[in-house]
C-alpha positions in Angstrom: 0.1 0.0 0.0 0.8 3.7 -0.6 0.6 5.5 2.7 0.9 9.2 3.5 1.6 9.7 7.1 1.8 13.1 9.3 4.3 12.9 12.5 6.4 10.4 11.2 9.3 11.7 13.3 7.7 11.4 16.3 7.5 8.7 19.2 5.4 6.6 17.6 5.0 7.9 14.0 8.8 6.9 13.5 8.4 3.4 15.1 5.1 3.2 13.2 6.7 4.3 9.5 9.6 1.5 10.1 7.1 -1.4 10.8 5.1 -0.4 7.7 8.3 -0.4 4.8 9.1 -3.7 6.7 5.5 -5.1 5.7 6.4 -4.0 2.5 4.2 -0.6 2.6 5.6 2.5 0.8 5.5 5.7 3.2 5.4 8.7 2.5 5.7 11.7 4.8 3.6 14.5 5.4 5.5 17.1 7.4 4.5 19.8 10.5 5.0 22.8 8.0 3.2 21.0 4.8 -0.3 21.8 6.7 0.5 25.7 6.1 0.5 25.3 2.1 -2.4 25.8 0.2 -5.1 23.1 -0.4 -4.0 22.2 -4.0 -0.3 21.1 -2.5 -1.8 18.7 0.3 -4.5 17.5 -2.2 -1.6 16.5 -4.4 0.2 14.6 -1.8 -3.1 12.8 -1.1 -3.6 11.6 -5.0 -3.9 8.0 -5.4 -3.1 6.9 -2.0 -4.2 3.9 -0.7 -4.0 5.3 2.9 -3.6 8.1 5.3 -2.2 8.2 8.8 -2.0 11.1 11.1 -0.4 11.2 14.4 1.2 14.0 16.3 0.3 16.9 18.3 1.8 19.3 20.6 2.6 18.0 23.9 -0.4 18.4 25.9 1.5 18.6 29.3 2.3 21.8 29.7 1.3 24.5 31.5 -2.0 25.7 29.6 -1.3 29.0 29.0 -3.1 30.6 25.5 -0.2 30.3 23.5 0.0 26.6 24.4 -3.3 25.8 24.3 -3.9 27.3 20.4 -0.8 25.1 19.9 -2.3 22.0 21.6 -5.8 22.5 19.2 -4.8 23.6 16.1 -2.1 20.8 15.7 -4.6 18.4 16.0 -8.0 19.6 15.1 -7.2 22.2 12.1 -4.0 19.6 10.8 -7.1 17.0 10.6 -10.1 19.4 9.3 -7.2 20.3 6.6 -6.5 17.0 5.5 -10.4 16.3 5.8 -11.1 19.4 3.7 -8.6 18.0 0.9 -10.1 15.0 0.8 -13.5 15.9 0.4 -12.5 18.4 -2.8 -10.5 15.6 -4.2 -12.6 14.4 -7.2 -11.0 10.8 -7.8 -7.9 9.3 -6.6 -9.2 9.4 -2.8 -7.2 7.4 0.0 -9.5 4.6 0.6 -8.8 4.7 4.4 -7.9 7.6 6.7 -6.6 6.9 10.3 -7.5 9.5 13.0 -5.9 9.7 16.4 -7.4 11.5 20.0 -7.8 10.6 23.6 -8.8 8.5 26.6 -9.5 12.4 27.7 -12.2 12.8 26.3 -14.0 10.8 29.1 -15.1 11.3 32.2 -13.5 10.1 35.0 -15.1 7.7 38.0 -16.9 5.6 35.7 -16.1 2.8 33.6 -15.6 4.2 29.9 -16.1 1.8 27.3 -17.0 2.4 23.2 -20.3 1.2 23.6 -21.1 3.0 27.0 -19.0 6.3 26.9 -19.7 9.1 29.2 -17.8 12.4 27.5 -16.0 15.3 29.9 -16.3 18.8 29.5 -13.2 21.3 30.1 -10.0 22.4 27.5 -9.1 18.5 27.0 -12.1 17.2 26.5 -12.8 19.6 23.7 -9.6 19.2 22.8 -10.7 15.3 21.7 -14.0 16.2 20.5 -13.2 18.7 18.4 -10.5 16.4 17.3 -12.7 13.9 16.2 -15.4 15.6 14.8 -12.7 17.4 12.3 -12.1 13.3 11.2 -15.6 11.9 11.3 -16.5 14.0 8.6 -14.9 12.0 6.2 -16.9 9.1 7.3 -18.8 9.5 3.9 -15.7 9.1 1.6 -13.7 6.6 2.9 -12.8 4.1 5.6 -12.7 6.1 8.9 -10.3 4.2 12.0 -9.7 6.9 15.2 -7.6 5.8 18.0 -8.6 7.0 21.7 -4.4 6.5 23.3 -4.0 6.2 27.1 -0.2 7.0 28.5 2.0 5.2 25.4 4.9 3.3 27.2 7.9 3.1 25.4 11.3 4.3 25.3 10.9 8.1 24.8 7.4 9.9 25.0 5.2 10.9 28.4 7.7 7.9 30.1 11.2 9.3 29.7 10.1 12.3 31.6 8.8 10.5 34.5 11.5 7.8 34.8 14.2 10.1 35.9 12.7 10.6 39.5 12.5 7.1 39.9 16.0 6.6 39.3 17.2 9.2 41.5 15.4 7.7 44.1 12.9 10.3 44.4 9.7 8.8 42.6 6.1 8.4 44.0 2.7 8.6 43.5 0.8 11.6 42.0 -1.3 13.3 44.8 -3.7 9.9 46.7 -2.8 7.4 44.1 -6.0 6.8 43.1 -7.0 8.3 39.6 -6.8 5.7 37.2 -3.9 5.4 34.8 -4.7 3.7 31.9 -1.7 3.0 29.2 -0.4 0.8 26.7 2.8 -0.1 24.9 3.8 1.1 21.8 4.3 -2.1 20.3 1.0 -2.6 20.3 0.2 0.8 19.2 2.4 0.2 16.5 0.3 -3.6 15.7 -3.1 -1.5 15.9 -2.8 1.4 13.7 -1.0 -2.1 10.9 -4.0 -4.0 11.8 -6.8 -1.7 11.3 -4.7 -0.7 8.0 -4.6 -4.1 6.4 -8.4 -5.5 8.3 -11.0 -3.9 5.7 -13.7 -4.5 8.1 -11.8 -2.0 10.8 -13.6 1.1 11.3 -14.9 3.6 13.5 -14.1 4.8 17.2 -11.6 2.4 19.1 -10.3 2.6 22.9 -6.2 2.1 22.3 -5.5 0.9 26.2 -3.9 -2.1 27.7 -7.0 -5.1 28.7 -5.1 -4.7 32.5 -6.1 -2.0 34.7 -3.9 0.2 36.6 -4.3 3.2 38.9 -1.7 6.0 39.7 -1.0 4.2 42.9 -0.7 0.9 41.0 1.7 2.4 38.0 4.0 4.2 40.6 4.7 0.7 42.6 4.8 -1.0 39.0 7.8 1.4 37.5 9.6 1.7 40.7 9.8 -2.0 40.6 10.7 -2.2 36.8 14.2 0.4 38.2 14.3 -1.1 41.0 14.3 2.0 42.9 12.3 3.3 45.7 8.9 4.9 45.1 8.3 6.2 48.7 7.4 9.9 48.1 4.1 11.4 47.1 4.0 14.3 45.2 0.9 16.5 46.4 -1.2 17.6 44.2 -0.7 21.4 44.9 2.8 21.2 43.7 1.7 19.4 40.4 -0.7 22.3 40.0 2.1 24.8 41.3 4.4 23.0 37.8 1.6 22.7 35.4 -1.2 25.0 36.1 -4.4 23.5 34.9 -2.4 20.8 32.8 -2.3 19.5 36.3 -5.8 17.9 35.5 -4.1 15.5 32.9 -1.8 14.1 35.8 -4.1 14.1 38.8 -7.5 12.8 37.2 -7.5 9.5 35.0 -10.2 7.9 32.8 -11.4 4.1 33.5 -11.1 2.9 29.9 -11.4 -0.3 28.4 -10.7 -1.5 25.1 -13.9 -3.3 24.3 -14.0 -3.3 20.2 -10.3 -4.2 19.9 -10.4 -7.5 22.6 -14.2 -8.6 20.5 -12.7 -7.5 17.0 -9.5 -10.2 18.1 -6.6 -7.7 18.6 -4.0 -9.6 20.5 -2.3 -7.2 22.6 1.7 -8.2 23.3 1.8 -6.5 26.3 -0.9 -6.8 28.4 0.8 -7.1 31.9 2.0 -3.3 33.0 5.1 -4.6 35.4 6.1 -7.1 32.4 5.9 -3.9 29.9 7.7 -1.1 31.9 10.6 -3.8 32.4 10.9 -4.4 28.5 11.0 -0.4 28.1 13.0 1.3 30.9 
């Protein structure tokens, strides 16, 4: 297949690009600056591609200043809208599948969320996710559409890279009371799920891309400490997290209880079901 991939230099995208090429697919890279080019250029890049995979986005765990919120929103919603609008305008040679991305931050906390039984949150992050998905759903009548709602992605890089240092220094610990849900997924399973959706023609719609094994922040902290063979007796108080990240602290102090109902029901096999084993492989 000929695939157009955005976010190809990122934590997930670089691994996905390598995997797709190893499987014999031809991957073309759509760079961040390409979203600012004329629609005619975007159409030319989309022409006769079998698939489009849209990844990337400005980091969420930063202080939500006005400028950062604009970057977070635009890098996800506006970029998706530009691709969707270009595909809509194409008279022929449209991609056969569009795979987009979202996040579990769309869900309310303190309840079980599956694709069949969701409850959506309010607030900045939830709005980003909803608008992000709606921009992609603009294409439902044009092509096969798949949207993955990601949890915390574990791997050598990404958010985990920032979390590990305090643990290596013996200063790791739970965040706040540690009771917040902490949905996670290994990057190997993320790459496998995107590839699965690409190559399995009956896959479409929204999927929760999180590991089947549930964990809260305290359980995650204990597993990470054990994987690193380091203590984790410190509690990082909620006020300290809020002092550092402002309103963005809600990403760390609140969580969503999410389960991958559709993936497991439709036969996708996770390589990493056990959190401790996944962390040991990663760190």
